[in-house]
N, C-alpha and C positions, 0 to 999 in steps of 0.2 A: 291596515285591516288584517284580521286574522287569516282571511282566505289567501292573502299574498304569501304568508308564511307557510300555510298548510300544516298538516299533521296535528292540529289542535283537536282535543277530545272534549266533548261535553257530556254531562249526565243530566237528564231532564225527566220530569214527570209529565211534560206537555206533549201528549201523544197526538194532538191535532196536527202537528208538523208532519206526522207520518200518514195522516189520512186526507189532508187537504192537498189537492194536486198542485196548486200554486205554491203553497208553503213547502211542499216536498221538493218541487223543482228548484226553488231558491236554496233550500238546504243543500241539495245535491251539488249545486254550482258553488257553494261556499267552501268546499273542500274540507269542511269540518267532519269529524267522525262522531256519531251520536250513539249514546247508550240511553235507551228510554226505559223507564220503569214499567213493568207489566201492570195491568189493571189491579191485580191483587196486591202487588207490592206498593203501588201508588196509594192504595187505601190503608195500608198497614201503618202502625205507629212509626214515627221518625226513627226511633232506636232500632226497630226491625229493618227499616230501609237501609240504615247505615251498616248494620250487621251483614245484610245480604250483599251490599256493594263491596264491603271488605272481603267477604268470602269469595266473591267472583273476580276480585281485582286482578289476579294473575292472568286469568283467562281474557279479561278485557284488554290488558296490556298486550298479550300475544296477538289478539285479533287486530288491535289498532296498528301494530307493526306490519301486519300482512296485507291490509286492505288499502284501497285508494280512498282519498278524501271524498266525502259525500255518502259514505256507507252508514247505515243505520242498523242498530241491534236492539233486541228486547231483553231486559234483565228479568229472569224468571223469579217467582216467589219461592219456589222450592227446589227445582232441579239445578244442575250445574251447567245445563246446556243453554248457551247464549245463542239465540237464533237471529239470523240476519233478516231484516224487514225489507219487504218489497211492496211497491204500490200496485 
């Protein structure tokens, strides 16, 4: 399982994980690091999503190296500020 290895990063548009307490708790215990598309970015065309992810890639790498597993972040549509999500 990935949680045994730790330090795995996922990119997802499924924000329910960040809002549902049970899913949030399971994610936190998984030791995965999650980057979730903001609402605006999720609704954007795929090519725009890919463009933004690539533009934010270095920041995502830096954050993933500094945080513990179970951390969650939101990828913004326009800014370069990647904010950490909390329940």
